[in-house]
N, C-alpha and C positions, 0 to 999 in steps of 0.2 A: 344564492348558493349555486355553484357550478353543478350542472346536471350531468347525468350519464351521457346524454346526447351531446352535450358540449364537449365532453372528454373524447367521445368518438370522433367528433369533428376535428379536434386538435390532432388526433392520431392520423386522420386522413390528410391533414395539411403538413404533417411532419416529414421533412425530406430524409430523416434518419430512420424512419420506421421500417424501411426495407431491410436494414441491417439485422433486424430481429430474425430474419430467415437464415442467418449464419449460425444459429444456435439450436441445440436440442433443449426445448422447453417442455417439461412434463405436462400432460393434459391436466387441467384443473388446478395448476399451481401458479401462484403469483410470487415470484422469487425476489424478495427484498433483502438478500443477504450477500450480494455480490461484493460488498466491502469486506467480506470474510472469506468467501470462496466463490470465484466466478463460475458462470454456467459453462457447460461443455460445448465447445465449438463443434459443429457438425463435421468439420474436416479432420478432427483428431482421430476417431477410430480407424478410418481408412489409412491415414498417414502413419499411425503407429503400426498397423498391420503390415504396411509396406516396409517399415523400418525393421520389423521383426522377421517377416518371411523372406524378404528379398535382401535387405542390406545385411542383417545379421545371419539369416538362414542360408543365403547363397553367397553373399559377398564375404562373410566371415571377417577375419581381421583385415582383409583388403579394404573394407569399407571405411576405415579411418582415413584413407586417401580417396578412394573412388566415390564414396558417398558424402565426402566433406565433413565427416564426424569431427575431425581434429579442429576444424575452424569454427565449429558451432558457437562457442562462447563469444568470440569476437563478432561473428555475423549477427547473432541475436543482440549483442550489445549495440551494434550500429543501428539496428531497428529501434531499440529502446531509446537510444540517444535522440532520435527524431521526435520523441514524445516528451522529453524532459529538458530541452534546450541545451543539449551537449553536442559536441562535435564528433565526427567520424573518428574511430580509433580511441575514444575516451571512456567508453563503457564496456564492461565485460559481464556477461551472464554467468553466474557461478554460485555454488554453495547456497547457504541460507542467509536471511537478513541478519541473524545473530552473529554468524561467523564473519560476514562481511563487515558488520559494525566493529567487531573485534579488530579486524585488519585496519580499517580506516581510522578508528579512534586511536589505535596504537601509533599509527603514522602521525596523527595530529599531535599526540603527546610527545613524540620524538622531536617534532618541530619546536615545540615549546622548550623541551630540555636543551636542545642545541642552540636556540636563539635567545631564550630568556629563562635560565635555570630556576629563577625565583618564582616562576608562575606554577602554582601547585593546585589550582582549583579547576574542576570541571563543573560547568553550570548546565543544568537541565531543568525541565519542567516537572513539577511534583506529580502531575497527572500524565506523564509520558508513558508510553507502552512499557509494561514491566520488563520485557527482555532487554530493552535499551538501558534501563536503569540497572538491571543485574549485570550486564556486560560492563557498564561504566563503573559500578561498584568493584567488580573484579579487577579491572585495570587500575583503578585508583589504589587498591591495595598493593598491586604489583609495582606501581610506579611511585608509591609514597605520596599520593595526591589525596585531595578531599573532594567529595561530590557534594555540591551545593544545589539544593532544589528550590525553585521559585514557583510561585503561582502564576498562572496566565495573567498578564498585565503588569507583573513585577519583574519580568525577565531582564529588561534593559537595566533596571536598577541593581540587579545582582552582578552585573559585569563590572570588573574593576582591574586594578593593577596586578592582582594575583591570578586572574583568570587565564587559564591556558587554552581551554576549548569550550565552545558552546555547542551542545548536542541536543537537537530538537527533532521531533516529528512534525512535519509540515502541517498535516491535518490530524487533529487529535482523534484517537481511536474510539474514545467514549462519547464525546460530545459532537464530533464533526467540525469543531472550531478550527479555522485555518489561520496560521500565522502569516504575517507579512515577511516573507523570506528575505526580500531585498533590504528592508529596514533593519531587521534583526542581524543579518549578516554584516551590514554596515556598522551597526553598533558594536558587534563583536570585534571587527577589525579596528575600530576606533579605540577600543580598550586594549588592543594588542593581541587578541585571541584569534584562533581560527574557528570556522563554522562548519559543523557536520550536520547534514540533514538526512532524516529518514523519510523516504517518499512512499512508504508502504500504502498509505491511503490517498496518495496523490497521483502516482504514475498511471496514466490511462483514464483518470477521472477528472482532473483539473489541469489547466495549463501550468506548466512549470518551465522556468527559464533559468537554469543553473548558471549559465554564463552571465546573463543579464543581472542576476542577483549578486554576482561576485562570489558565489559559494566556493568552499575549499574541497569538500568531500560530500558524497551522497551515496546512500544505499537505497534499495527498494525491493519490493516483494513481487513475485511472479504469479501468485495464485489468486490475487484479489481482482483488481480491475483489468489486469492483463490476461486473465482467463486461462492461465497455464496449467491448471489442474492441482489437486491436493499435493502439497509439498513440493510444488514446482520450484526450480532454481530461482534464486534472487539475482540481484545485480549490484555492481559497485561502479561508482564514477569518481575519478580523481582529476582535479584541475591540472592541466598540463604544467603549470608553474611548480607543482609539488611532485610530479611523477618521478623525477630522478634524484630526489633529495634523500631517499632512504630505501631500505628493503623492508617489505611488510613482514610481520612476524611469522606467518605460516608459510614459509618458503618451501613449498613442495616442488616436486620435479616438473610439474606443468608450468610453474612460474620461472623456470630456468630459461636462459637465453637460447639454449639448444638442448631441449629435453632428451633427444635421442643420441646425443654424444655420450651420455651416461658417465660424465666425469664426477669424481668424488667431491670436487670443490663447487660451491654454489656461485653461480653468476646470474644475476637477475636479468630477466627479459628487458629489452630497452623500451618497451611500450606497456600498454595497460595489461598485457598478459602477465606481468609480474604480480598481479593481484589474483591470479589463479592459485590453486594449491595442488590437489591431486587429480586423478583421472575423473573426467566429467561423466554425469549420468545421462547417457545419450538418449535413451527413450524418453526421459523426462524433458530433456532439452527439445526433443522433437515435438512433444506436445506443447511446450511453451511457445515454440515458434508459431504454431497454429493460433494460439491465443493472442499473441502480439499482432498477428496479421488481421485479426478481427478489429482491433483498434485502428490499425493503419488503413483499414477499408473505409474509414470515415474521412480520409483525407480528401478525396474528390468531392465530398459533400460539405466541406468546410472545416474538416479536421477537428483539432482540440477546441477551437473556438465554438464550433457548432455543438460539440458534445457538452461543452460547459454551459452554453445557453439553454440547451434542453434540460440538463441536470438542474439548473436553477429553477426552470419552469416547473419541473416535476416536484422538487422539494418545496417550492412556494405553494403549489397546489395541495400537497400533502399536509403542510402546516395549516393552511387555511381551512381545508375540509375537516381536519381533525378538530380544530377549535370550534367549528360550527356543529359538527355531527356529535362530538363527544363532550360537549360542554357539561360541566357539573359532575364529572366522573373522576376528578382528582388528578388529571394529567397535567404535567408541566412540560415546558420546552427547554431542553438543555442546549440545543443547537442555536447559534446566532441567527437572528433574523437578517442581519446585514449581509447581503450577497458577497461582499468582499471578504467576509470572515467565515463563510460557510463552505464546507467541502461538499461531497456528494452523498450525504446521509442526513437523516433526521433522527435525533435521539429524544425520546420522551421520558419523563420521570413520573414515578408514582410511589407514594409512601407505602402502599400495601399491594402485594400480589403481582408485582411486575413480571417475575419469572413465569408464574402460572398463566398470566394473560398472554404472554408470548407462546406458551405451549398450546393454549386453546386456539390461538390463531393458526399455529402450524397444523393442528388437527383439521382446520378448515381449508388448508392449502395456501395460507398466507405465511410465507417463511421469512421471519426476521430473526433476531437473536436478543439475548439478555446479557447485560453486564452489571455485576454486583457493585454496590457502593463501597464495599470493603472497609467500612468504618473509618474512612479517611475524610469525613465531612461531605461525601458525595452521596447523592440519592441513587437508588437502583434505576437502571435504564432499560427501556425497550428501544432497541436499535434497529433502524431500517435503512438499508442502502439502496440507492437509485442509480443503477447503471444504465445510462441513456442508450446504449447499444441495443438493449433488449427489453427495457421497461417502457411501457406506454402510459398515456394519460388515463385510459380506461382502467388499467391495472391499479392506478392510484385510487380511483373512485371506488372500485370494488374492495380494495384493501381497507380503506377507511370505513366503508359500510360494515365489513366484517368486524372491525375493531369496535365500532359502535354497538353491534349486536352482542359481542362478547361481554362488553361492559354492562349493557342493559339487562341481559339475561343472567348475569353472574355465572356464566359457564365456567369461568376460570376457577371458581371455588371447588370444583370437582376434585376429588383426591388424586385422580390420575394425572392432573395437570400440576400438582404440587409436589410430585416426586422428582427431585433433582437428579438429572443425569450427569455423567462425567463431563460432557461437553455442553455448554450452555449457549 
């Protein structure tokens, strides 16, 4: 069994360990929930204070020009592009993942309507993140289409002559299972459909190559592995081959070719700016840029390849230690063992007390989260995210030790750990 001393040695040899210093990590906390909300970068409070006191306080409306506020969506988009295999000018930071999915899925459905009107099926994964399914359901009602849900492993078989769009999340939010983006995109194209990818649990965590995969559209989240803060703006990517084929449905004034001409007729921007909508949240954008910069700080140390290697080492260690330390306590593994199929999290299953076990761990300073089975044939899940920018091997050892103690002592059976809160 890997010892605590072994883990400390691994941390000492880790070239990425220095990046931990970029973050504010509360004393006594092992934070394994960066797949839900990233840790606060140390640069954020000072940068936000500057934006508030100087740019807003002194510059006032002049800061749209002098402080570069107006260009923030594209500037941040270019930084994100470097993390997801996109080109300069192809990504825009804006709005939320749900709103961006509405935009790009609408665009994909319009492609189908214009090129193959008989295609009326949107295919997705049954276990996809609910907001993606809700948006897809809404658009299917609007467009007179059908949403067809397939289980992981059956997705290619669900594609056919009636498929208009395949919409998937690259890394499953519950299990951490990662799809083969290139293979599934190719299968969608062979069936005559377009492929829309949600990168919420991928961007900043695993290598993504949108161009290499031949994807058509993508969206992603700013507050998970990009460390942009609660409710941070999301992002949208459109392959250049589709950019000028249509106007997105939320055509607000910021997506106009010349917003400050204030003309009554809409004329879409000639570039990715057409995927903007209204005025952007500048303070949130400012915080998001600091978060993105923490991921980009890994580039001189090996970039996404180095982050991926450490992520796999952390999750491998967590799986191995959990199975050794917590054997006989009813835990199962929902996350694939195959590194090619695993994101940057580990999801454990348990038939009883999963929520309470997570709460007992949180009380000890080990923060993960819980996802309910929801009666869809899924077990309840204890979910742990491993952000290699600030999680170390010693953190993993201590987290598993706490988990073992919670199970052995049955701390989780205390009533205070079994009172469900609004956010789980």
